[in-house]
N, C-alpha and C positions, 0 to 999 in steps of 0.2 A: 693943571694937574701936577701935584708934587708928591713924589714917593721918595722917602729917605733923604729929603732935602734936595732932590734932583728934579729939574723941570723936564718938559717934553723934549726939548732938543738934546739934552744929555741922554735920556732914555733911548731916543732914536739912534744916537751915535753908538751907544753900547749894543743895541740890537744889530746895527750894521756891522760892527766888529765881530759879533758872534756869528753872523752869516758868513763873513769872510773866513773866519777861523775854522768853523765846523762844516760849512756848506748847508744849503737850504734843506737837503734831504735828511741830514742827521739831526737837525734841531728838534723835531718832534720826539725822536727816540731819546735824545739827551734830556729833554724836559720830562718825559715819562719816568726815566730812571732817577732823576733828581727828586721828583714827587714821591716815588716809591721809597726812596731812602729817607726822606723827611717823615713819611707816614710810619715807617718801621721804627725810626728813632723816637717819635712821639709815643708810639705804642710801648716801647721798652721803658720809657720814662714813667708811664702811668702804672706799670706793673709793680706790685709790692714784692720786694725780694724775700719777705717772710713767707709768701705764698708758694715759693718754689720748693719742690721736693729735693731732698739731698740726693746726689748721684751715688751709685753704689761704690764709686771709687773714693768718696769722702770717708775719712775715718772718724768714727764717733769716739769721743773721749770716754774712757771707762770710769765708772763711779765706784 
């Protein structure tokens, strides 16, 4: 199995370092927050800025 050019031993080592740094109890919470952040970022990238309504603070140029 190769992910991003890394084999199984490298991925296991990275996982072990994560457990040491964050603790086994915090890893599910950390993973959930990272997934939520990625989901929100993708959602924001799909939205068309032309669809947004102007805020009341935006000044419209007079014609």
